[in-house]
C-alpha positions in Angstrom: -122.3 20.5 85.6 -121.6 17.4 87.7 -122.8 16.7 91.2 -119.4 17.2 92.7 -119.0 20.6 91.0 -122.4 21.7 92.2 -121.7 20.7 95.7 -118.4 22.5 95.7 -120.0 25.6 94.4 -122.8 25.5 97.0 -120.2 25.0 99.8 -118.2 28.0 98.5 -121.3 30.2 98.3 -122.0 29.5 102.0 -118.3 29.6 102.9 -118.6 26.3 104.6 -115.7 24.0 105.3 -116.0 20.3 104.5 -115.8 19.4 108.2 -118.6 21.8 109.2 -120.8 20.6 106.4 -120.1 16.9 107.1 -120.9 17.5 110.8 -124.2 19.2 109.8 -125.2 16.3 107.6 -124.0 13.7 110.2 -121.7 12.0 107.8 -117.9 11.3 108.0 -115.7 14.0 106.5 -114.1 11.3 104.3 -117.5 10.5 102.9 -118.1 14.1 101.9 -114.5 14.2 100.5 -115.5 11.2 98.3 -118.5 13.1 97.0 -116.3 16.1 96.1 -113.6 13.9 94.5 -116.2 12.1 92.4 -115.4 8.6 93.7 -118.5 8.4 95.9 -122.2 9.2 95.4 -124.7 10.0 98.2 -127.6 7.7 98.9 -131.1 9.2 98.3 -131.5 10.1 101.9 -128.3 12.1 102.0 -129.0 13.7 98.7 -132.3 14.9 100.0 -130.6 16.3 103.2 -128.1 18.2 101.0 -130.9 19.5 98.9 -132.9 20.7 101.9 -129.8 22.2 103.5 -129.1 24.4 100.5 -132.7 25.1 99.6 -132.3 23.7 96.1 -133.9 20.8 94.2 -132.2 17.5 93.9 -132.3 18.0 90.1 -130.2 21.1 90.5 -127.6 19.3 92.7 -127.4 16.4 90.2 -126.8 18.8 87.3 -130.1 17.9 85.6 -131.2 21.6 85.5 -129.8 25.0 86.2 -133.0 26.0 88.0 -132.2 26.0 91.7 -135.7 25.5 92.9 -138.6 25.3 90.4 -141.3 25.9 93.0 -139.7 28.9 94.5 -141.8 32.1 94.2 -144.6 30.1 92.5 -148.0 29.4 93.9 -148.5 25.9 95.2 -150.6 23.6 93.1 -153.6 21.7 94.3 -153.7 17.9 93.9 -155.5 18.0 90.6 -153.0 20.5 89.1 -150.1 18.4 90.4 -151.6 15.3 88.8 -152.0 17.1 85.5 -148.5 18.5 85.6 -147.1 15.0 86.5 -149.1 13.5 83.6 -147.8 16.1 81.2 -144.2 15.6 82.2 -144.5 11.8 81.8 -145.6 12.1 78.2 -143.5 12.3 75.1 -143.1 15.6 73.3 -145.7 14.8 70.7 -148.3 13.7 73.3 -147.6 16.9 75.2 -148.5 18.9 72.2 -151.8 16.9 71.8 -152.6 17.4 75.5 -152.1 21.1 75.2 -154.3 21.3 72.1 -157.0 19.3 73.8 -156.9 21.6 76.9 -157.2 24.6 74.6 -160.2 23.0 73.0 -161.9 22.6 76.4 -161.0 26.1 77.4 -162.3 27.7 74.1 -165.5 25.6 74.4 -166.2 27.0 77.9 -165.7 30.6 76.6 -168.3 30.0 73.8 -170.9 29.0 76.4 -170.5 32.2 78.3 
C-alpha cells in the first residue's frame, strides 16, 4: 500500500476532513492534497508529525509494513536490548541465523553451570 493510500485510510478512520487535518499539522490544504494525489511527499518532520498524530509508525504510513505500531503493547527495551535488536536488524539473513545460534550457545552454557 502506498503512502497516499495509507494516509487516506487513516483520515477516513478518524473521519477527518483534509482541511481539519491540514490545520492540525500546520500545513497548507494544497500540500495535503498533493500528498493524497501522489504528486507530493512530506519531508521527514511532517512524516513524523503524521505518524505521531495517528499513533502509527512511519514504516506503516510509508507502506513498508502492515504493523501499525511494532512497540505497542510490548515492554520497552533497555539500551543493551535495543543495541542488540538494532545490530540484528542490520545484519543479512545468514548473519542473523549465526547470531541466534551463538546466543543459544551462550544461553545453553549458562544453564549447564546452574
